[in-house]
Backbone bond lengths (Angstrom), bond angles and torsions (degrees), N, CA, C in turn:
res aa  C-N    CA-C-N  psi(-1)  N-CA   C-N-CA  omega(-1)  CA-C   N-CA-C  phi
1 M - - - 1.453 - - 1.514 108.56 -
2 K 1.303 115.35 142.87 1.474 119.31 172.89 1.511 108.54 -129.14
3 A 1.333 115.40 142.92 1.447 122.51 -176.08 1.520 109.91 -117.34
4 R 1.340 114.46 141.19 1.483 119.86 177.53 1.517 107.37 -137.00
5 T 1.335 116.04 126.54 1.447 121.12 178.64 1.547 106.82 -77.17
6 L 1.343 115.00 131.19 1.455 120.92 -176.72 1.501 112.11 -85.38
7 S 1.333 113.69 146.77 1.464 119.94 177.78 1.500 112.86 -79.27
8 K 1.306 118.32 171.02 1.472 121.71 177.88 1.513 111.45 -61.42
9 S 1.337 116.32 -36.27 1.487 119.88 177.47 1.544 111.04 -68.24
10 D 1.335 117.66 -35.78 1.464 120.99 175.44 1.516 109.71 -63.57
11 I 1.347 117.16 -44.15 1.451 122.28 179.87 1.521 110.71 -62.63
12 K 1.329 116.65 -40.26 1.450 121.39 178.28 1.538 111.14 -63.29
13 R 1.346 116.19 -40.32 1.462 121.36 177.41 1.532 111.58 -65.46
14 I 1.340 116.22 -40.92 1.471 119.63 178.92 1.535 109.88 -67.66
15 N 1.334 117.93 -41.98 1.466 120.68 175.78 1.526 111.34 -58.48
16 S 1.329 116.97 -39.10 1.442 121.66 178.52 1.536 110.68 -63.18
17 E 1.336 114.71 -42.76 1.471 120.08 178.83 1.557 110.27 -65.64
18 L 1.340 117.09 -42.76 1.443 120.83 178.61 1.529 111.45 -65.55
19 N 1.324 116.52 -35.54 1.457 120.44 177.94 1.556 110.88 -66.94
20 E 1.328 115.97 -41.27 1.443 120.86 178.42 1.542 111.70 -64.73
21 L 1.324 116.95 -40.97 1.451 121.66 -177.42 1.526 113.12 -79.74
22 Y 1.351 116.50 -43.02 1.458 119.40 -169.14 1.533 114.74 -126.41
23 G 1.332 117.37 -3.62 1.456 120.81 177.93 1.526 113.85 75.79
24 V 1.356 116.44 24.70 1.462 121.34 176.49 1.530 111.44 -132.98
25 E 1.301 115.03 155.28 1.479 123.06 172.25 1.550 107.79 -128.73
26 P 1.338 116.63 76.95 1.459 120.59 -170.06 1.520 116.05 -78.45
27 L 1.339 117.13 -17.29 1.475 118.26 -175.26 1.528 110.87 -89.56
28 D 1.324 114.06 137.60 1.461 121.75 178.59 1.534 107.25 -101.34
29 K 1.309 117.83 147.08 1.466 119.84 -178.65 1.526 110.80 -64.51
30 K 1.339 118.34 -15.69 1.465 121.86 176.58 1.517 112.24 -84.78
31 D 1.340 117.76 -12.46 1.470 120.53 179.96 1.524 110.67 -66.15
32 N 1.308 115.32 145.28 1.479 120.91 172.25 1.533 106.01 -89.01
33 V 1.325 116.33 105.10 1.467 121.41 -176.92 1.546 107.17 -113.78
34 Q 1.342 112.61 126.97 1.452 119.70 178.08 1.526 109.60 -121.55
35 L 1.330 115.37 140.32 1.474 121.23 171.94 1.526 105.62 -95.42
36 I 1.299 116.03 121.14 1.477 123.05 177.50 1.528 107.00 -103.61
37 E 1.305 115.64 119.21 1.471 121.56 179.52 1.521 110.64 -115.39
38 S 1.314 115.54 130.62 1.460 118.62 173.87 1.521 108.17 -78.61
39 T 1.339 114.95 151.04 1.446 119.86 179.29 1.527 108.25 -110.79
40 Q 1.304 116.50 168.85 1.462 119.88 -178.23 1.508 112.90 -63.42
41 S 1.339 116.99 -24.37 1.455 120.54 179.54 1.543 113.24 -79.02
42 D 1.331 116.94 -12.28 1.455 119.90 178.62 1.517 111.85 -68.23
43 A 1.325 116.25 142.91 1.466 120.33 -179.39 1.527 111.91 -71.18
44 E 1.336 116.60 -32.35 1.470 120.91 -178.91 1.521 110.57 -74.41
45 P 1.348 116.95 157.82 1.460 118.95 174.42 1.516 110.51 -61.26
46 H 1.295 116.69 154.86 1.483 123.29 -176.65 1.533 108.54 -59.87
47 M 1.323 115.25 125.02 1.475 120.46 176.59 1.506 109.23 -151.36
48 N 1.334 115.38 132.00 1.447 120.03 173.11 1.513 107.64 -111.10
49 Y 1.351 114.42 142.34 1.461 118.71 179.35 1.520 110.15 -150.38
50 L 1.322 114.24 164.28 1.455 120.80 179.87 1.518 109.93 -107.28
51 K 1.320 117.72 132.21 1.435 124.06 171.23 1.511 107.03 -101.56
52 V 1.323 116.12 127.05 1.451 121.37 176.89 1.527 107.56 -114.92
53 N 1.316 115.19 118.03 1.468 121.22 -177.35 1.539 112.10 49.35
54 G 1.311 114.77 42.65 1.461 121.01 174.98 1.499 118.08 89.49
55 E 1.316 118.23 -3.52 1.484 122.22 -177.02 1.537 109.92 -118.54
56 A 1.338 115.91 136.23 1.453 119.67 174.52 1.508 109.61 -63.55
57 A 1.341 117.81 112.95 1.458 122.39 -171.50 1.519 113.47 -111.90
58 Y 1.305 118.82 -31.44 1.487 123.38 -178.98 1.487 108.46 -142.71
59 F 1.311 117.76 148.65 1.456 122.23 173.11 1.511 110.06 -130.68
60 Y 1.305 115.66 164.56 1.447 120.82 -179.13 1.514 109.44 -109.12
61 K 1.315 116.50 131.68 1.463 123.40 174.00 1.494 106.81 -136.78
62 D 1.318 117.76 126.81 1.455 122.95 -178.21 1.539 110.26 52.12
63 E 1.343 115.14 41.16 1.462 123.72 179.11 1.538 114.31 62.22
64 K 1.315 115.72 18.98 1.482 119.94 178.39 1.509 107.44 -114.21
65 I 1.323 116.30 136.83 1.473 121.39 178.69 1.515 110.23 -83.05
66 I 1.348 114.59 129.32 1.468 121.16 -174.90 1.507 108.71 -130.22
67 P 1.340 118.10 134.88 1.482 119.50 178.42 1.512 110.99 -71.70
68 T 1.344 114.91 147.36 1.460 119.29 173.49 1.530 108.79 -80.91
69 L 1.336 114.83 164.41 1.461 119.59 177.70 1.517 111.87 -61.60
70 K 1.340 116.95 -34.90 1.460 120.08 179.32 1.535 110.51 -62.54
71 T 1.318 116.96 -35.85 1.477 120.81 176.14 1.531 109.00 -67.80
72 L 1.340 116.75 -43.57 1.455 120.79 -178.67 1.512 112.83 -68.63
73 L 1.320 118.61 -26.61 1.460 119.93 177.41 1.525 111.18 -68.38
74 K 1.331 116.99 -24.50 1.483 122.32 176.38 1.523 111.08 -84.92
75 N 1.356 115.36 -39.17 1.469 120.45 -176.80 1.541 108.00 -156.35
76 N 1.327 114.95 98.77 1.457 118.68 -178.42 1.529 109.75 -86.36
77 F 1.335 116.03 96.39 1.457 120.96 -177.91 1.534 112.08 -98.76
78 L 1.318 118.53 7.47 1.476 122.07 178.81 1.526 108.55 -89.91
79 K 1.333 114.82 157.03 1.460 119.59 168.71 1.538 107.54 -67.89
80 K 1.333 116.55 152.98 1.468 119.18 -168.87 1.542 113.07 -127.00
81 I 1.305 112.25 153.01 1.474 123.09 167.86 1.534 104.59 -121.57
82 T 1.320 114.68 132.08 1.470 120.66 178.67 1.534 107.62 -100.92
83 V 1.348 115.50 136.22 1.455 120.26 179.29 1.529 109.93 -120.25
84 D 1.329 116.68 156.77 1.471 121.16 177.30 1.538 107.92 -75.34
85 M 1.317 115.40 165.39 1.462 120.74 -173.60 1.536 112.62 -68.66
86 G 1.333 117.07 -21.77 1.456 121.03 176.85 1.504 113.52 -66.36
87 A 1.335 117.58 -24.26 1.456 121.64 -178.88 1.534 112.53 -85.31
88 V 1.326 117.41 -19.20 1.470 120.93 -170.80 1.543 113.00 -57.04
89 K 1.322 117.18 -50.93 1.474 118.96 -175.90 1.527 112.15 -62.24
90 F 1.350 117.97 -31.92 1.457 120.95 179.28 1.535 110.05 -74.52
91 L 1.347 116.91 -41.87 1.449 120.17 178.73 1.511 111.86 -64.89
92 C 1.329 117.81 -37.46 1.457 122.19 179.32 1.512 112.09 -78.21
93 G 1.304 116.68 2.24 1.461 123.55 172.63 1.524 110.45 -106.91
94 G 1.340 116.15 1.18 1.468 121.01 177.45 1.514 116.26 105.09
95 A 1.344 117.87 -0.98 1.466 120.32 -179.49 1.533 110.81 -67.98
96 D 1.309 115.49 155.35 1.464 122.44 176.28 1.541 109.82 -83.09
97 P 1.346 115.53 143.59 1.473 118.33 177.28 1.530 111.31 -62.47
98 M 1.327 115.40 129.51 1.467 121.42 -178.42 1.512 109.77 -113.31
99 R 1.307 115.91 149.77 1.453 121.62 -173.73 1.534 115.38 -57.56
100 P 1.304 120.44 -40.02 1.480 115.82 -177.61 1.536 113.29 -59.69
101 G 1.323 118.93 -29.69 1.449 122.23 -176.73 1.515 115.62 -87.43
102 I 1.343 116.46 -4.91 1.449 121.30 -176.88 1.527 110.21 -86.74
103 T 1.318 116.25 128.76 1.483 120.88 -177.58 1.532 112.61 -106.77
104 K 1.365 116.59 -24.74 1.435 119.76 -178.16 1.521 109.63 -151.74
105 I 1.341 116.32 144.35 1.481 121.30 -179.27 1.526 108.27 -133.12
106 D 1.334 116.17 124.38 1.463 119.57 178.27 1.518 109.53 -65.23
107 E 1.365 113.91 148.70 1.471 119.63 176.03 1.520 110.89 -72.56
108 G 1.303 116.56 152.83 1.478 121.80 173.46 1.510 116.36 88.41
109 I 1.310 118.81 6.09 1.478 120.76 177.85 1.512 107.93 -75.82
110 K 1.337 114.12 134.26 1.483 120.21 176.26 1.519 108.19 -113.53
111 S 1.294 116.32 154.12 1.450 121.11 177.56 1.556 107.75 -58.97
112 G 1.327 115.85 131.67 1.477 121.13 -178.54 1.495 114.25 95.82
113 D 1.354 119.29 -13.69 1.451 122.54 178.53 1.518 111.14 -64.01
114 I 1.319 115.75 147.06 1.486 120.67 170.82 1.531 105.66 -85.39
115 I 1.345 115.51 126.76 1.439 121.55 -176.35 1.515 111.58 -129.77
116 S 1.305 116.88 166.23 1.447 123.33 176.92 1.521 109.06 -108.15
117 I 1.326 116.83 138.47 1.453 122.76 174.92 1.521 106.27 -105.16
118 I 1.349 116.46 122.42 1.473 120.40 178.13 1.527 110.09 -118.09
119 D 1.334 114.37 156.12 1.477 116.77 178.98 1.532 109.14 -91.25
120 I 1.335 115.94 152.54 1.468 122.83 -171.78 1.530 111.95 -66.45
121 N 1.341 119.07 -30.46 1.474 119.85 -175.67 1.524 112.96 -82.94
122 N 1.348 116.09 -49.46 1.452 120.88 -171.84 1.535 112.96 -94.62
123 K 1.313 116.47 -17.78 1.474 120.74 -178.76 1.524 111.76 59.26
124 K 1.324 118.58 30.41 1.463 123.48 178.74 1.526 109.78 -106.69
125 S 1.322 115.83 147.33 1.461 120.69 177.29 1.511 110.49 -68.12
126 I 1.334 115.93 129.88 1.443 120.12 176.73 1.520 111.53 -120.08
127 V 1.350 116.41 -15.93 1.467 121.98 -177.55 1.522 108.91 -146.82
128 V 1.305 115.75 142.99 1.487 122.80 165.06 1.524 104.76 -107.63
129 A 1.331 115.21 129.54 1.479 119.38 -175.55 1.507 110.60 -138.54
130 R 1.341 114.60 165.81 1.447 122.60 173.44 1.542 106.87 -105.00
131 A 1.329 115.40 122.45 1.470 119.79 -179.73 1.532 110.28 -65.02
132 L 1.320 115.86 132.20 1.457 120.83 178.18 1.520 111.35 -91.39
133 F 1.351 115.86 -14.96 1.463 122.28 -178.08 1.521 109.86 -142.33
134 S 1.312 116.10 165.63 1.463 121.42 173.57 1.529 109.41 -77.70
135 T 1.343 116.04 168.20 1.476 119.99 177.50 1.513 110.80 -54.56
136 E 1.309 117.22 -45.86 1.459 121.96 -176.22 1.514 110.26 -62.83
137 D 1.354 116.14 -44.40 1.477 118.90 -179.08 1.532 111.35 -68.22
138 M 1.341 117.37 -36.72 1.483 120.47 179.15 1.531 109.46 -63.65
139 K 1.330 115.34 -39.76 1.484 118.59 -177.87 1.522 112.21 -66.49
140 T 1.317 118.26 -25.75 1.468 120.44 177.17 1.511 113.67 -88.05
141 Q 1.342 116.88 -12.19 1.470 121.13 177.56 1.512 109.94 -66.97
142 T 1.312 115.99 144.11 1.475 120.99 172.54 1.522 111.73 -113.99
143 S 1.348 116.72 -17.76 1.466 120.13 177.67 1.518 108.74 -158.14
144 G 1.304 115.82 170.43 1.447 122.06 177.25 1.529 114.50 95.11
145 K 1.317 114.78 175.05 1.472 122.45 -179.28 1.513 109.53 -71.11
146 S 1.335 116.04 137.64 1.463 121.22 175.56 1.519 111.64 -108.90
147 A 1.334 116.63 -22.17 1.464 122.41 -179.13 1.508 108.62 -151.27
148 A 1.358 115.16 162.61 1.473 121.09 178.31 1.530 108.40 -107.82
149 N 1.312 116.71 122.61 1.452 123.60 -179.30 1.534 109.68 -65.13
150 I 1.329 118.15 125.23 1.467 122.68 178.78 1.541 110.49 -108.45
151 H 1.336 116.10 -37.91 1.486 120.90 -173.18 1.520 108.29 -153.34
152 Y 1.324 116.18 130.50 1.464 119.96 -176.72 1.533 110.21 -137.76
153 V 1.339 115.43 160.72 1.469 121.59 179.66 1.542 108.65 -55.04
154 G 1.332 114.84 126.57 1.458 121.20 176.03 1.515 114.64 94.67
155 D 1.321 119.63 -4.62 1.466 120.76 -178.72 1.533 110.47 -81.51
156 K 1.348 117.21 -176.04 1.469 120.00 -175.62 1.519 111.65 -66.19
157 I 1.325 118.70 -29.71 1.469 121.76 177.82 1.526 110.15 -69.56
158 W 1.331 115.84 -42.61 1.462 122.86 178.57 1.542 109.56 -57.71
159 N 1.338 115.91 -35.80 1.467 121.48 -175.52 1.525 113.98 -91.99
160 L 1.325 119.27 5.79 1.452 120.96 176.27 1.499 112.55 -60.50
161 Q 1.289 117.80 144.43 1.476 123.87 177.93 1.478 111.29 -102.64
């Protein structure tokens, strides 16, 4: 792994990208932001991520910046799908969110959007996923996958240092 501290102009560019994708600009120019890049000699699969003030806050997947669950636990700015408690153990094992377990769907979700999956009791993010359908299409679903699990509590992204 190699780390590079980002400049104020890099932070401004990242905030612009986050604003375009999610409508937020969460990074402050005073934040210590580092880009951590894996190298070919690393044992783990290639992954780049951003550490903000010492904590893994965003990661890159398919060249798209995605917030980690730890970031969302502080400020969940993503559109959400709420699931019943019976789905939680499967989702936290890497399963994709399925329609029977979904109890609520935020308005305005489009197919391909990065969304947060929260549990009905605690209202905490347990999964970051890519929506496979729009809000309207998910609401008409009676079975099947509604989103693709990207990052869940306890996975390698959750455990990044």
